N, C-alpha and C positions, 0 to 999 in steps of 0.2 A: 504494500500500500504506500510505502514511503516514496516521496518524489525525489529520487536520488540525484537527478541531474542538476539540482540547485544546491541545496544545503547538505545533501547526502552523497555528494560526489565521492567523498572519502570512503564511505561504505561500499559504494558501487565498485571502486577500484580494489578494495580489500576483498570483496566477494569474487571479483574477476580473477584475482591472483590465486584464490583457492579453487575456484570452479572452472578454471580455464582449459583443462585437459579435454581433448576431443576423444570420444569413446566410439566403439564400433557402431556401424550403421544400424545393426539390428535393434539398438536401443533408442534410435532417434525418434520415431513416432511423429515426425513433423508433418508427414503427408498421409492422407487417408489410404487405407488398404483397398486395393482395387476390387477385391472380392467381397467386401463388406456389404451387407444389405442396406445399411443406413449410413448417412454421412452427418458427422457432428463437427461443429467448429467451436473451439474454446477460445474465448476472448477474455481479457482482463489485465489486472495489474500484478504486482509482485506477490500478492496473496494467492494468485492463481499460478503464476510462473514458477514460484519457488524461491529463486534468487540466492538464498543464504546457504552456506555449507551444511547446516543442520537439515536442510530440505533436499539433500542429495547432490549429485555431480551434474555439471552442465552437460547436456546431450546434443546441443544444436549442431546439425550437420547440413549445410555449412553454418558456422557460427554467425549470428547476426547481432550479438551484443545484448539480447533481451534477457539473458541469464535464466532460461527455462531449465529446470532440473529434473532428474529422472525419478525423484520421489514426490514431485508435485502431483496434485490430485488428477489432472488430466492424464498424466502418464501412467499413474496407478490404474485408473479406469481402463485405459487403452490396453494395458497388459491383461486385465481381467476380461474385457469384453471386445477385444480387437477383432475377433473373427466375425462378430455381429455388427459392430459399429466402427466405421473408419474415422479416425481422428485427424483433424487439422488444427494444430495448436499454435496460435499466433499471439498468445498472451505475452506481455512484455513488462518487465520491471519498470516502475515509475510512471506507468501509463495513466493519463487522465481519461475521463469520459470522452472529451473532445478528441484525444488521440485514437480512441476506438472508432468514433463516428466519422470524422472528416479530415483530421490533420495528421501529417507525417510526424513521427517522433524520433528524436535523437536518443538512441538506446544507451543504457548505462554502462555496458561492458567495455572492456579495453582489450586490444590485441596483446598477445603474449609472444615472445620469441619461441620458436623460430618463424612464426607466422608474420612477424613484422620486426624490423630493427628497432622500432620505437614502441615499447610496451604500453605507452599511454596514447598511442594513436587511436582516435575514436573510430567506431564503426560508422558507416553512412546511415542516414535516416532510414527508418523502416516505414512502409506505407501505412495508412490508416487500417486498423485491424478489420474494419467492416468490409474491406475489399476481398477478404477471404471467404465471404458469404456470397452465395449465388442461389439461383432458383432450385438447384439440386440439393441444397442443404436441408436436412430433415430436423435437426435440433441444434440450437445455439445455447451455449452457456456463457454468461458474462459476469465477472466479478470485478466491480470497479466502483469508484466513488470517493475513496479515501484520499486520493491525491487531489481531486477536485475540491474536496473539503479543506485541503491543506493540513492534513493530520500530522505530517512530518514537521512542519513549521510549528504547529501547536505543541508538539512534544518537545522540540528544541527550546521553545519559549518557556515551557514549564520546567525544564531542566535548569535553564539559566536563572529563572526567577526563584526557584526553590533552593539553589545553591546558597549555603550559608544561613538558611532559615531555621536550621535545626529540625526540619520536618514539620514545622508549625505553620498554621494559617493556610490561606488559599490565594497566594500571590498570582498564580496563573489565571484562575477564574476572575479575580479582580481586574485583570488587565484585558482579558479576551472575551469575557462572557457576552458583551454587547455585540461582538462580531459574528457569533455563531449562527443566529437566525438567518442572516444574509448568506452565509456560506452554505447552509443547508438548503436554502431556497435555490441557489445556483445548482447544487447537486440534483435537486428535483427537476429543474428546468432542463438541464443537460441530459439527464437520464431519459426523460420523456422524448426528447429529440432523438436520442440514440435508438430507443426502441422503435420509433417510427421509421428510421432509416433501415434498421435491420429487417423490419417487416416488409418494407418495400423491396429490399434486395432478395429476400427469401419469403415470399408470401405464404408458403405452406409450412414453414418451419415453426416449431414450438420454441419459444425463447424462455430460458430459465435464468433468472437473476439470482446469483449466489451471494448470500449475505456474509457478513464478517463474523468470525467466532468471538467467544468471550476472551477479552484481553485483560481487563481489570476485574478482580474478583468482587463479589458482593461484599465480602468482609475484607476491607482494605487494611485491617490490622495485621493481616498476613504479610503485607508488603513491608520490607525492611528499608528504612531510609538510608540512602547512600550505598545500597547494594546494587552494583552495576550489572549484575546478572538478573536483576529485577528492573525497577524503574529508576535507579540512580537517585538523583536529588529531588525528584518530584515528591511533593508533600502528600500525606494521606488525604488531606482535604481536597487537594487538586485531583487526586486519583478518583475520589468519589464523584467529583464534578465531571471528569472525563467520561466516566461510565454512564452517569445519569443524563447529562446534558449534551454530550458530544457523540459518543459511540452508539448509545441506545437510539437516539434520534436519527443517526445516520442509517442504521438498519431499517428503521421505520419509514424513512424517506424513500429508500430503495423499494421496499415492499409496497408502499403506496403507489409508486410509479408503475409497478407491474399491473396494478388494478385498472390502469387506463388502457390496457391492451388485452383484447380477448385471448390472444395467442400466447400471452406471457404468464409465467408463474414465478414463485419465490421459493428458494431453498434456504431454510433456516439452519444455520450452523451454531447459533448462539446457545440455544438450550442444551444441546448435546455436549457442549464444551464448557459448561459452567464450572465444573470442578477441576478444570485443567488450564487455568489462567497463567499468566506470567508468574504469579506469586504462589502457585500451587506446586507441591512436590512433583507430581506427575504432569508437568506442564506440557501443553501442546503448542504454546506460543513462547518463543524465546524473549528475553528481556533486551536491554540496551546492548548487552554482550551475551553471547553464548558461553564464552569462557573469557573472563576478564584477565588481562587487558587486550588480548591479541585476536579475538574472534568476534567482530562486531556483527550484530544481528538486527538491531534497531526495531525490535518488537515485530517479529515475523513468525509465521507458523513453522514448526519443525516437521520432520517426516511423520510423526505421530498425528500432528494436527492435520496434515494433508491426507493421511489414511482415513481419519474421521470424515473429512470433507468428501473423500472419494466414496465412502459408504453411502452418504446421503445424496450426493449428486448422482451417483449411478442409479439409485432407486428412482430418483426424479426423472432421469433421462429415459429409463425403461418405461416408466409410467407414461411419459409424454409420447413415446413411440407406440404405446399400446402393446408392448411385448413383455410386460412384467409378469 
């Protein structure tokens, strides 16, 4: 979900350094299987693509810099159902809703030697993800909205304002609360536009909007202040605010948009992941770091989180196709 190409460029580079190896083509899954009965296109941001080392190894062949990983939920489902459903996965780390709908995106990945003499040389822009959808598409999944909301910037602000607070107060809420309604309104507007475009490109396809999992627990006393494998310097009060007034409404905004399209549905990942937040022992979402200080994750699902997403999305896809 994080919008790496701005303030998360460091994480994107770090992830690329870990995820950069190319693996054999049989693990790619980037193009649909020719013999599959149904065609599925997976769209989305880093919560779909995978991105972090805890969500697997990069599999892109050829690499395009979007940092899709082999344990991300589209790839897990592809291994489970590939003989029935052909997957085209064009999800991309840092994607906004607009990047899916109509604008090209600068991917977050970086070339590595021996592919390039300059390890920081960027990949070229990738086309709007919606271009992967056509009249032959049977089902579309899309997981996006966090980058349009600016969740990465919100987290950075909360980290900065919470530093030195001793974990007391709500400095982030006090500074940002007034901005959240307008941000959510933009998510809703852009999401409605995206669903319309996808329906136009694939009139017979079922569109499934995939929501975001539980990130912050209901009981934020579980979260240790200044623990960088959790939420670092974000205060407990601000974590409660993030859960109640930012992340919860984000999911509700996405779900509401699906109600405007007869062919669209919503896949809820929040309820099934409630006991697996960043601050839980059996976490499905990593904290600021997976392993402090050398493995940044900046609050992204790990392989267990993607496995849970795969279980729920697969059922929704099969139901949408009428083959469950």
